[in-house]
N, C-alpha and C positions, 0 to 999 in steps of 0.2 A: 617302527617309527610312529610316533603319535603327534598329531597336529591339533593344537587348540587355537581357535580363531575367535577373537572377542570383538564385538561391536559395542562401543560405549557412547551413547548419546550424551551431549552436554546436559547437565542438570537432570539426568534421568538414570534409570537403573541399567546395569550392565546386561548386555545380551551376549551369551556365550554360544559359539558354534564349534562343534568338535568334529574331527575326522581322524581316521586311523589308517595308517599303512603298515602292513606286515607282509613279508614275503610269503607266498603261497606255494607250498610244495606241490600241490596238484595243478597249479597254473603258473609256471615259471615266468610267463610274459606279463603277469600282473604287475602294474606299476602306477596304480591309482590310489588316491586317498578315498576311503569310504566314509561317507557322512554319518555320524552317530549323534547328531544334535537332537535333543528332546524337542518334540514338536510343541507349538503353542498356537493360540489363535484358532483360525478356521480349521486347520488340520487336526487340532485336538478335539473339536466339536464333531467334525464329520471326517474321520480318518479314511473311511472307505472312498469318499470322493477324491481325496488327495492321492490315494494309491491308484485309483482308476485313471487319474489325469496326470500322474507322474510328477508331483512336486511336493515340497514340504514348506511349512510356514513357520516364521519366528515372530516374536513381538516387535512392534514398531511403536515404542512408548511415547507417542505424541497424540494429544487430544485436539479436537477441532470443535469450535462452537460457532453457530451462526450469529453474526453481528446484527442481522435483521432478517425479517422473513424472506422466504424465497417466493417471488411473485411471478406467475406464468407470463405475463405481458413483458415485464422487464427482462426475464430470462430469454424470451423469444427474440428480443431486440439485442440483447448482449449476453452471449452464452456464459460469460464469466460470472454472471449473476444467477446461474443455475447451479446444479450439483456438478461442479467442474473439477476434474481430477487429472493431473498430469504428473507422471513420475519418471525419473531418469532411467530409461530402459536400455540405453546403449551400454556396451562394455566399456569399462574404464580400467586403465592399468594402475596398479598399486605396487610401488616398490617396497619390498620387505628386506630388511637388513639384519644380518647376523649380529647379535649383540656383542659378541666377543671378537670375531675375526673381521667384521666389517664387510664381508661378502654380501652381495645383494642378489636378489632374484625378483622376478615379476609374477604377480598373480593378476588375473582378470576377474572382474566382478561386475555384475549387473543386477538390477531389480527386474524380476521376471513376472511379478504379479503383486497384487495388494488386495486387502479386504478389511473387514471389520464389522462394526455394528452401527447402524444409524438409529437414533432414538428420537421419538416424537414427543411433543408436549402433551398429547392425549391420544387415546386409542382410536384406530380407524382400520379400514381395509386398505392394505398397501396398494392393491391394484387400482384404486381411485386416484392415487397421488401423482403418478408419473405417466409420461406419454407411452412408455412400454414397461413391461414388468422389470423390476430392478434386477432380477436374476439374469436377464438378457443383457449382457455387457454391451455398451455402446461402442461402436468402432472408434479408434483402432483396437480397443480392448476386446478380448474374446472370453468365452464362457470358461469359468473355472470350477464349476460345480453347483449343486443345488443350493438354494437359499433356505433359510428357516427363521422363525421368529414367532412373535405374538402380535397383539393389536398395537403395541407401543414401540416395538423394535424389530429390526430385521438384520440378520447376519448374512454375509455374502462374501464371495471372493471372485476377482476378475484377473485373468492373465493379461500380460502386456507383451506383445511381440517386440523383438529387438528393433524392428524397423519403425516402430511407432515414433512419430514426430509431433503429433497433436494430442490434445487432451481427450479424455473420455468424458462425455457430458450426458447427464440425465436431465431432461427438461421437465419441470413440474407442470402438472395439468391443473392443479388447484393451488391456492396460496398455502404455503407451509409455514406456520407461525413459529416464533421462537418460544421456548428453547428448542432448537434443533441441533443435535450433536452427533459427532462421530467419536465412537469409543472402541476400545479393544482392537486398535489398528494393528495389522500384521502384514508382513511382506513375505514373498518367496524370492529366491535369488538363484543365480548361477555363479559358481566360483570355479575358475580354472586355475589349478596349481601347477607348479613345475613338476617335472619327473622326479619323484622322491628318490629314485636310485642315484641321482646325481647331486642330491643335497647333502650338505655337511651336517654332522650332529651339532646340536645347540639350539638356540632360540632365535627366531626371526620375528621382527615386528615392523609394522607400518601403519599408516592411517589414511583415511579419506574423509573429507568433510563435505556434507551436502547442506545447501541452504533451503529453508522452508519459508514459503510465503509467495505472494504474487510476483511472477517473473523469475522465480528461483527454481532450484532443481525439483523440489516437491511443491507444486503449485496447485492449490485447491480453490482457486478462483477468488472473487472479491467478497463473497458473503461469509466464507468460513475462515475463522481466525485460529491459528495454531497456538498451542500452549507454550511453544518455544520457537524462536525464529532461526535457530541454528542447531544442527545435529551432526555429531561426529561418530563415524563408525571406525573404531580402532581395531585393526587386525593384529592380534598377538599370536604368532605361531610358536608354540612350544614343542619342539621336536625332540622327543626322547629317542635318539637314534642308537640302536644297538645293531648296526648293520651285520648281517650274516657273513662271517668269514671264518671258515674252519677248514683244516687240512687233516687228512687221514692217510698216514703212511703205514705200509705193511711192516711187521716186525723185522728188525735188522736193517731197515732202510737208512739208518744213520751211518752205515759203512758202504762206501762205493769202491769196488775193486776194478781198477783200470787195466785193460788188456787190449791186445789187438782184436780187430773185428773177427778174425778167424781163430782167436785163441793163441796162446803162446806156442803150443805145440805146432799148430798150423804155420805160424810164422817161422819157427825154427826149421821146419821141413821145407819151406819155400826158399830159404836162403836169400831172401830179399833184404834190402836196406831196412833200417830201423822204421817200424811202423808208427802211425798215430795210435793213441790209446783211447779207449772209449768206455763209458758206462752210462746207463740210463736208469732212472728211477721213476716208475709210475706211482701216482698217488691220486687221491680223490680230493676235490675242492668243492666247497659250497660258498657262495658269495651273493650279496645283493647290493653292494655299493662300490665305492672307489677304494683302492688300496695301492700301496707302493711296495716294491721289492728291491732289496739290495743285499750286498754281501758284507760280512765281517770276517776277516782272515787272520789265521795264526801266522801265516807267512805271506806277506804282500808280494805281488809280482805284477808290475805295471798297474793296470786297472782291475786286475782280478786276483785270485788267490793262488798260492803255490804249494808244492810239496818238496820235501828234501829228505835226504838220508842223514841220520844222526852223525855219521862219520864223514859226511861230505857237506859241511856247513856252507862251503863256498858255492855250492851248486843248488839253485832253486829252479824247478821246472814249473812253468805256468799251467794252470788248469782252466781252460775256457768253460764257463758254466752258463748254460742257456736254459730258457724256460718256455715251454709250450703250454698254452691254456685252451680250454674248450671254446667253441665258436661264440658262445654268449658273453665272452669277456674279450675286450679289445684294448689296444693301446689308446690311452686318452689323447695323446698329442695328435695322432693321425687318424684314429679310428680303424687302423688296419688290424687284421687278425694277429693274435699273439702266437706266432710260430717261431720257435727257436730264437727268442729274444735274448741277446747277450745281457748278462747281469754284471754289474761292476761293484767295486768295494766302496763303502761309505754312503751315508744317507744322502749326501749332496749329489750323488750319482744315481739315485733311485729311479727306477722306471715306474711310471704311474699307469695303472690299468683302470678301466671303467667297466662296470657290469651292465650289459645291454638288456638283459633279462635275468631274473634271479636264477642262480645255478644251484643245483642240489646233487651232491655226490657225483660230480662229473670228472672224467678222467683228465689228468694233467701229467706232464712229464718234465723232469729235470734231466738235462743232457750234460755230461762231463766229457771233455776231450783234452788230451795232451798232444800237441802238435809233434809231428815226426822229427822236427829239428831238435826239440827237447829230448825226445826219446833217444836220439842218436848220442847225446851226451850222457844220458842215464846209463845206457848199456855199457859204457866204458868202465862202470863200477859193478861188475858181476857180484851177485850175492847181496847187494844192498837193497834195502826196503825203503822206498820213498813214501812219506806220509805227511799229512797236514790237515788241519781242521778248517773247514769253510762253513760258516753259519749263514744260512739264507733267511733273511728277515722279511716276513710278510707283515706289513704295518697298515692297519685301517685308519690310523689317526693321522689324517692328512691336513 
């Protein structure tokens, strides 16, 4: 299963975020998407810092320019006239919808950090400009890694906790003239996706829009003016789902020989009434998603398949067919273990199963049974052979 996640700002370049899910034979409980997005911004410049602090950054293609100088006295009186930065750090739900079936799911997304480069009008020592070093993130922001730069620019990254409700503000210690700019802006994020084992094949898409400007989602104070006042992150999930579903039967498993539990000789020796007839087939199943199972019958008998003798067309004996699956696969409707689940004829009677954790070459069993009442009728025709074809359909296309 491959996930493509796209964020497309209005009037700006597309940002693509990718993640991949594949069943892991060595870790059957694996049910998470792995982020494979190429890094940009801060993490491209200082990858060691991002690895050490556990995040990745992507471009946030919005520029900011100071409308007028940052004055220390004005900033002290009104923090919005300082280097003021507030980002939407709380989780937001985004509904994603399957483009063909209309089924929907929820992803959760939040901005977990931001950074970039500030550029000065002329060279200076950055330590003279601010009340504290720029690399020291002002509360509620927290340290995101070392800063770097030269006399005219400074690169940085700050983390933003989910609980943040106020802006992160740097107060200027001296007047900072224009042009004063923010460039190379980038963000880090958290993205929580549904369990891929329960997602259908196909494409899901959804979008979320953030406002930029004073009083909006991305608020950079009253001095800094954004290059665009609206930005849209469009999440486009393209899931190439080839869910693992394979069955491995032993040679000859296509033929089930039904007989009493103790065998025909044992039954004849016992002198008892007609017995029930049984057969079991073990097989191996591998699965990572949802699938349904139903029967197609040569001879229909109630909701199941039947067998009959060629010379006794008027007599059909029903064969109850049940399915037992490993513990990692359960009934979708109830979540109960799949133990001797009756199978019925027709796709409209299909039983749907869900994979709780990826299964690889696990034992499963098909159980066949003819009730003793049917056997009692069959033994009235000695020498007859009762046969019939039952096709068991395992279908992952739900």
